[in-house]
N, C-alpha and C positions, 0 to 999 in steps of 0.2 A: 683245710684246703688253703693252698697258697695262691696268691694272685700274681699275674705276670708283672714283671718289673717294667714300668713305663717311664723312661727318662723324661724329666721335666724340661720345658723350654726356659732358657735363662736370658735375661735382658740386663742391659746397663742403664742405670738411672742417675748416676752421679759420677763426676770426674773431678779429682783434685790433683793439681800439678804444682811442684816447686822445682824450678830448673835454673840453669845459668842465664836464661833470658827472661825470667819472670817468676815472681813469688806466688802467682796465682794461675789458674787455668786460662782465663781469657788473656791475661798479659802474656803468658807464654805463647798462646795460639797466635795472637796478633804479631808478636815478634817473629815467629817462625814464618808466617805468611809474608812478612816484610823482608825476610832474609837477613835478620839481625844477627850479628856476631856476638857470642857469649864467652869467647875464650879470651882470657886476660892474664897478665903476670900474676903469679901466686902471691896471695897475701896471708893465707891461713897458716903458713909455716915458713921457716927460714929455708931458703933455696940455695944458700952458698954451697958451691961445689957440685950441685946437682946437674945432671945432663939435660933434664927437662925442667923448665922453670915456669911453665904456663899451665893453665887448667880452666875448666869450666866451673867457676865458683858461683854459688848462689849469693847474689848481692843483696845487702841490706836486710838480711833475715833477722828477725827478733823473735825468739821462741816465747818471750813473755806475752806476745799477742795471742798465744794459744794455750800456754801452760803456766801454772803458778810458779813463782820463783824457786820455791823449795823443790818441787818436782823436777823443774828444768835442770837444776844443778846436779840431779841424779840421773840424768840421761845423757848419753853420748849424742853428738850432733846428728848422726844418722837417724836416731830415734826421734829427736825433735822435729826433723824434717818430715818424718812419717806421720807424726801427730798432726802437723800443720796440713799436710795433704789430705788427711782423713777428715779433718774438721771441714775443709772446703768441699770434699766430696759429699759428705753427709748433708751440708747445707744445700748443695746442688740438688740432691735427691729428695730431700724432705723426709727421709726415713726416720721414724721414731724408734731408736734402738731400745730405749727403756721399755716400751710397750711390747717388745718382741725379744727381750734380752736373751732368752735361752735358745732362740732360733736364729740368732745373728752371730756369725763367726768372723774370724780375722785370719787372713793369710798373707803376710807381707814378706817377700823374699829379700835376702841380703847375701851378697856373695862373700863379704868380708866381715861386716859388723863394725864394732866400736874400735877401730884402729887408732883413732885419736886418743881415746882414753887409755888404751893398752900401751901406746907409745909413751904417753906422759907418765904412766905408773912404772914403766921400766926405768925411766930416769929417776924417779923417786927411789926405787929399789936400789939402784946402783950408787946414788949420791947420798941417800939418807938412811938406807937400811930397811929391812923387811917390816919393822914395827911401824913404819910410816905409810905403808900401803893402805889405800882407801878401802874401807869395808864395802864400798859400792862398786869396786873394780869389776867383779864378776857380773853383777846384774846390769852393768853399763856396757860391757864389751861383747857379751855373747850375742850371736846374730839373731836369736829368736826374740830379742827384746823390743824390736819394732812392733811385732805382732803382740807381744805380751803387754807392752805399755799402752798400745792403742786399745786393746781390750779393757784394760783398767781405766783409762781416761774416759772411754765412752760407754762402759758398762755392757760390752758385748760378751755373752757367756756361752756362745756356741763353740763349734770346732775352732781350735786355735793352735797354729804352729807356723813355722816358716820353712821355705824351700831354700836349699843352698846348692846351686848348680852354676857357680861362677856368673858369667854375664847372661845366662838364661834364667837366673833366679826369679826375677820379676815376672817373666812370662810363665814360668812354671808355677808360680804362686797363683796366677790368674787361672791357668788351665786346671790346676788341682781344685781351686775353689769352684770352678764351673762344675766339676764332677761331684763335689760335696753337695751342691744344690740339686743336681740331677738325680742323685740317688736318695734325696729326701732328708739328709742330715741337717739341713739348715734351709730357711726361706730366704736368707740374704747373707752375703759375705762381703766384707771390706777387704779388698784384695789389691796387691800391687807390689811395689818394690821400693827400697830405700838404701842409700849408700852415701857415705862421706869418708873417703879414704885419701883426701888430699893432705898428706903428711910427708915428712921427710922420708920415712920408710916406704910409704906408698909410692911416691914418685921414684925413689931410688930402685925399689925392687922391680917395678914394671919397666923402668929403663934398662935394668940389668937383664931382663928377659928379652930385650930388643923389641918391645911392643910399642913404646911411646915415640911420638914425634920429637926429635932433638935438634932439628935443623932450623926451626923457626922461632926460637925464643925471643928474637927481636921483631918478629912479625906474627904475633899470636892470632891476628885476625884471619890469616890465611893458612894456619897450621893444620886444621882439620879439613882434609880435602878428599873425601871418598871418591873412588873411581878415577881420580886424576893420575896422570902418568907420573907426576912428581910427588905423590904422597909418600910419607916416610914413617907412618905410625899413627896410632890414635892419640888423642889428647884426654888425659884423665879428667874426670868431672865428678860432681856430686849432684844429688837431687832425690826427689821422691815422687811417687804417684800412687794414688789410691782410686780404684774404681768400685763403685757400689754395684754389686751384682745381685739380682733378685729372681726368684721364681716368678715366671710370667703371670700366673694367676694371682699370686700375692701382690705383685706390683699393680696389676689392673684393679684389684679389689680396693686398694688404698688410693687409687686415682693418680698414680705416679706418672710423670712425664718420662716416656721411654726414649732413650737416645739411640739405641741400637740393639740388635739381638746378637748374643754371643753364640755362635754356631758350633764351634769345635776347637779341639786342641790336639795337635799331633806332636809326638816326641820321639826321638831316636838317639842312639849313641854311635859315634864314629868308630870306637874301639880301635883307634889308630895312633894318636899322639897326644901328649899332655897339653900342648899349646897350638899345634898346627891343625887346620881342618883336614879332613880326609880327602884323598885325591879326587879331583873333579867335583868336589862338593857333594859326594854321594850320600853322606849322612844327612845333610841339610835337605836334600831332595826327598829322602824317605820321610822326613818329618812333615814336609809339605804335602806329600801324597797321602799320608795318614790323615792329616787334617781335612783334606778334600774328601776322602772316603767317609770320614765320620760326619762331615757336613752334608753328605749326600748330594754333592754337586760335582759337575765336571770342571776341569781346569779352565775351560773357556769362560766360566762364570765369573772369575776373578777380574775385577776392573782396576785394582790398585794394590801395590805392595809397599809396605813400609819395611825396608830391609834392615838387617843388622848394620850394614854399611859403616864399618869402623874407621876406614882410612888406613888400614894396614895392607901392605902388598899382597899377602896371601889371601886374607879374608875376602877382599873385594873381588879378586879374580875368581876364587872358587865359589863364592856365593853367586856371582853372575853365571857361572857354569851350572850350578844347581838349579837355578831358575830356568835356564834353557832346557835342562834335562826334564823338568816337570812340564813345562808349557810348550816346548817345541818352538816352531816358527812363530807362534802366537806371542812368545815372550817379548818380542820387539814391539809389540803393540800395548804392553802393560806398563804404565808409568810407575816408576819407583823413586822415592825420594828419601834421602838419609837425614833423619833428625839429628844424628850425631855431628853432621857437618856444621851445625850451629851451637849445639849445647855440649859437645864432647861426649865422651864415653863414661857413663855413670855406673858401670859395672853391674851389680845386682839390681840397680834401679832402672836400667835402661829399658828392659822389657815392659815394665809397667808404664813408664813415660811414653814409649812408642805405641803401646796399645791405647793409651788415653788419647794420643794424637790421632790415631787411626779412627777412633770413635768420633772425634771432632771433625775429621775429614768426611765421614759418612753424614754427620749432622748437617754440615754446611755445604756438602757436595763441592768441596774445594781442597786442593792439596798444596802443601808448601814445597819450595824448591830444594834441591841439593846445592848447597853453597860451595864455592871455591872449586868447582869443576871447570878448570880453565883449559888444560890440555888433556883431552880424553885419552885414557889408556886403550890401545887397540884390543886388549883382552877384555875390556869392560865396555861393551858396545850396545847396551840396552838404553832405554829411555829413562834417564835419571832426573829429568825435569830441571835442567841447569839454568833455564832462562828466567825463572821467577814463579810466583804462584800460578796455579792453573785451575780454572773451573772444570769440573769433571763429573759426569754422571756415574755414580758409584752405587752398585747394588750389593756387591760383596767385596770386602777388603781383607787382606792378609797382613799380619805382622810377624816377622821372623826374628828370633834371637838365637845366638850361638855362643857357647861358653868354653873356656879352657877345660880340658878333660874330655872334650868331645860331646858336649851336651847340645842338642838341637831341639828347638821348640818352635812351633808354628801355630798361630791363632787365627781364626777366621771369624769376622764380624759381618753382619748384614744390616743394610739400611732398614730402619724399622718401618714395618707396614704389616697390617693385619694379615 
């Protein structure tokens, strides 16, 4: 006789963040609440001749604080950032991975992977020949290595892989990890996103696709300006986020401090265009509606949205339309604040970072502002919190991520309460 499948409740017990405004969770959170700018002139690569020469770089990061020297040399920067974020998240949660190794999994999304290593090794190939290529090239640049190395470094032997869905990768990693726990394949998952693509190729290629801001190289502080009439593209960034997700009963049995409940995950495809969102934000609206249905709540229950909010002309307009399609007239009463306005767009990491920020908003009942919203775009007429941080009673919060290829992901979290 088979028993009915009963989805398990999943909670968040730890958050680790490495961003352009802080190397830790609380440093990042304090900076976001203060409206601190994290966009600076690029130092990670030569920018001569590039159309965009600014980025959201992680400042003062030392991988040797988390990884021994030998291992660090065999990891691309995006993997190093993932390990650092995971170390902080585990310390925050108090989860003993070793005691539950077979039931703790890892799922860290990356949209691009080790572009820094790949670019360096192409130079080696062209300048010195194939015999000089590093034997560690492949295990340094493939995008699953954030998840793989986190598993190795912390001894997590449960389900392990990465999601690759462009700028929705981190959100999809979290949503997939949620389902892994719900179906009973793990009691805990270390999930999120990591990316470090601030290279000449990274900057040149996104500029060539006309996605990047190119008009404010001499004014990086005001370059990322979601929903502003004069926005001209996103600012490339790097970073990482890991959330510790646990089966509720497992977390309670070990006495964990619960930060929020992870309610649901909705995903959809635009099936429209490789880089442009579908007309009127139809695909993003479907992802939100799916997340609401799976959470078992009405649209009116959502008190805050952390949007994709990239600062590109089409994304901000169509994302605004998608929110209106889902929430109707009530959309005007739901605060939305773009984390990318301060840290830039970290591609596959952004969904994880913004989910972590959403959990902190629930924890503290406070939301950060959208920076640089100076001249509102008439097409973007919702409440984007431009004035500064805001205290807010939040029961349910939503975090949305949209990716090239037409990937749409929506996550819903609830303030913890029995």
